[in-house]
DRENGUSE-334646 format. One record per residue (C-alpha): residue number from 1; residue in three letters; x negated, y negated, z. Coordinates in steps of 0.2 Angstrom, whole numbers, m for minus. Example, Ala and Ser with C-alpha at 12.3 -4.5 7.8 and 13.67 -1.06 7.14 Angstrom:
BEGIN
   num   residuo      px      py      pz
     1       Ala     m62      22      39
     2       Ser     m68       5      36
END
This chain:
BEGIN
   num   residuo      px      py      pz
     1       Met    m205      29     m49
     2       Pro    m186      33     m51
     3       Pro    m177      41     m37
     4       Ala    m175      60     m38
     5       Val    m158      67     m42
     6       Pro    m150      74     m26
     7       Ala    m146      92     m25
     8       Asn    m127      89     m25
     9       Arg    m127      84     m44
    10       His    m124      65     m42
    11       Thr    m129      55     m57
    12       Val    m137      38     m58
    13       Arg    m130      27     m72
    14       Pro    m145      20     m82
    15       Trp    m140       1     m79
    16       Thr    m138       3     m60
    17       Thr    m147      11     m45
    18       Ser    m131      17     m37
    19       Trp    m127      36     m37
    20       Arg    m110      41     m43
    21       Pro    m102      58     m39
    22       Gln     m98      70     m53
    23       Trp     m88      86     m52
    24       Thr     m79      81     m36
    25       Asp     m61      83     m32
    26       Ser     m60      65     m30
    27       Ala     m67      61     m47
    28       Arg     m56      74     m55
    29       Gly     m40      66     m47
    30       Ile     m46      48     m52
    31       Tyr     m49      54     m70
    32       Ala     m32      62     m71
    33       Ala     m24      46     m64
    34       Arg     m34      35     m77
    35       Ala     m29      46     m91
    36       Glu     m10      44     m87
    37       Glu     m13      25     m85
    38       Leu     m21      25    m102
    39       Ile      m6      35    m110
    40       Ala       6      23    m102
    41       Ala      m3       8    m108
    42       Ile      m4      15    m126
    43       Arg      15      19    m125
    44       Ala      19       2    m119
    45       His       8      m7    m132
    46       Val      16       4    m146
    47       Gly      34      m1    m140
    48       Gln      29     m19    m139
    49       Val      21     m19    m156
    50       Thr      35     m10    m165
    51       Gln      47     m23    m159
    52       Arg      37     m37    m167
    53       Gln      44     m47    m182
    54       Gly      28     m55    m187
    55       Arg      31     m72    m179
    56       Gln      17     m83    m172
    57       Arg      25     m84    m155
    58       Glu      23     m66    m153
    59       Leu       5     m66    m153
    60       Gly       3     m71    m135
    61       Asp      12     m55    m129
    62       Tyr       3     m45    m142
    63       Phe     m14     m50    m136
    64       Ala      m9     m48    m118
    65       Ser      m4     m30    m122
    66       Thr     m21     m27    m131
    67       Asp     m30     m33    m115
    68       Val     m20     m20    m105
    69       Val     m24      m6    m117
    70       Gln     m43     m11    m117
    71       Ala     m44     m12     m98
    72       Ala     m35       5     m97
    73       Ala     m47      12    m110
    74       Asn     m62       5    m100
    75       Ser     m56      13     m84
    76       Phe     m53      30     m92
    77       Asn     m70      29    m100
    78       Glu     m78      26     m83
    79       Ala     m67      39     m74
    80       Glu     m72      52     m87
    81       Phe     m91      48     m84
    82       Asp     m88      49     m65
    83       Trp     m80      66     m67
    84       Cys     m91      75     m80
    85       Gly    m104      63     m86
    86       Ser     m96      59    m103
    87       Phe     m90      43    m112
    88       Pro     m76      49    m123
    89       Leu     m71      33    m131
    90       Ala     m82      24    m143
    91       Pro     m72      13    m154
    92       Asn     m79      12    m172
    93       Ser     m89      28    m169
    94       Thr     m88      45    m177
    95       Gly     m92      53    m160
    96       Cys    m108      62    m154
    97       Pro    m119      67    m169
    98       Val    m126      81    m159
    99       Trp    m109      90    m159
   100       Arg    m105      87    m177
END
């Protein structure tokens, strides 16, 4: 039998048994910080990519930059779930069909 949801609106992730707080000041602050980190990672990536000249030797820096963007996106996704229970980023998706 799964554990009951506590009265303070914590949410259990389906792939874990740990409770994660939602709608807390801490979760909101972390969410805002992760959003800024994602914005900064995208800006840095765009700056790096627009300077490329199509040379093979540039691929190492490019792939490193994509790794940073992906890590920031993953952290942002997790932080939004921790804040409000949603996963906003789903690459190659048209979004939630319920809302369209």
